[in-house]
Every structure is written in structure tokens, then in C-alpha cells.
N, C-alpha and C positions, 0 to 999 in steps of 0.2 A: 228625208234628210240623208243620213248615212245609212245606206243599204248594206246589210251584211254581205261580206264577200263569200262567194261559194268556196268551200274548202276543197282542195284538190287531193284526191287519194293517190297514193303511190300504186302504180299498176305494174305488173310483171309482164314483160314482152317476151314470149317464149321463142321468138324467131332468132335465127342465127344469120348474121350478115357477114359481109366480107371483112369488116373491121374486127369482128370477133375472131374470125379465122386467122387473120394476120397477127393479131395479138397472141393467140395461142401458139402459132408457129414461132413467133418471136421469143416467147417464153421457153419453148423447147430448144431452140438454137442457143439461147443464152445459157440455159442449164447445161447443155452439152459442152459449150465452150468453157464454162466455169469448171466442170468436171475434168475436161481435158487439160486445162491449165494447172489445176491442182495435182493431177497425176504426174505431169512433167516436173512440177516443183518437188514432189515427193521423190521422184527418181533422181533428181539432182542432189537432194539432201542425202539420200542413201549412198550415192556415188561419193560425195564429199566425205561422208562418215567412214566409208571403207578405206578411202585414201588416207584419212587422218589416222586411222588405226595403224596403217603401214608406217606412216611417218612417226607415230608415237613409238612403235616397236623399234624402229631404227634408232631413234633418239635414246631409248632406254638401253639398247645394246651399246651405243657409243658411250653412254654414261657409265655403264658397267665396265667397259674396257678401260676408260679413263681412271676409274676407281682402282682397278686391278693394277694398272701401270703405276699409279701413285703409291699404292701399297708396296709394290716391288721396289720403287725408287727409295721410299722411306726405309725399307729393310736394308737395302744396299748402303744407304747413308749411315744407318745405325751400325752396320758391321765396320764401315770405314772409321767411324768415330771410336768404336771399341779398339780397333787396331792402333789408331793414333794414341789413345789413352794408354794402351799397353806399352807402346814404344816410349812414351814419356815416362811411364813408371820405371822402365828398365834403365833409363838414363839417370 
């Protein structure tokens, strides 16, 4: 009636064929391309970072200059208000 099916064993084939070689070469090329792309991305990020440091430095200097100019203007206004107050007190 039902004859038992013969079980197939997994066998290891030690031969290397063209498909194996092409796959290996493809992996090598893909790895090199990924590394090269990553290297370029890192270079771009480092360039952007150094440029951003320069921009930040310039912005900080402009902010300091604006702060100093504002303090000078406030000091000048304070002196003018004092002069006006003194003139009003004399009258």
C-alpha cells in the first residue's frame, strides 16, 4: 500500500562553480561601494560641521557687537536723561 518514502540526506558539495564566484565578487563590490559611500558622507558631514563652526563664530561676534552697541546707546540715553533732569531742576 503506502511504501515509505526514502529520506533524502543533505549533502555538501565542495565544488566551486561560476555562480559562487560571481556571488563572492558581487559581495566584494557591494562592500566596497558601501564603504566608499559612507566615507563620502562622513567627509560631507565634517565639511558642513566646520562651516557651521565658522557661521556660529560670526553670529556670536555679531551678537556681541550688537550687545556692546546697545549698551553704549543706553549709556548715552542715560546721560541725556540726566542732563534733561538737571536742566528741569534748574528751572
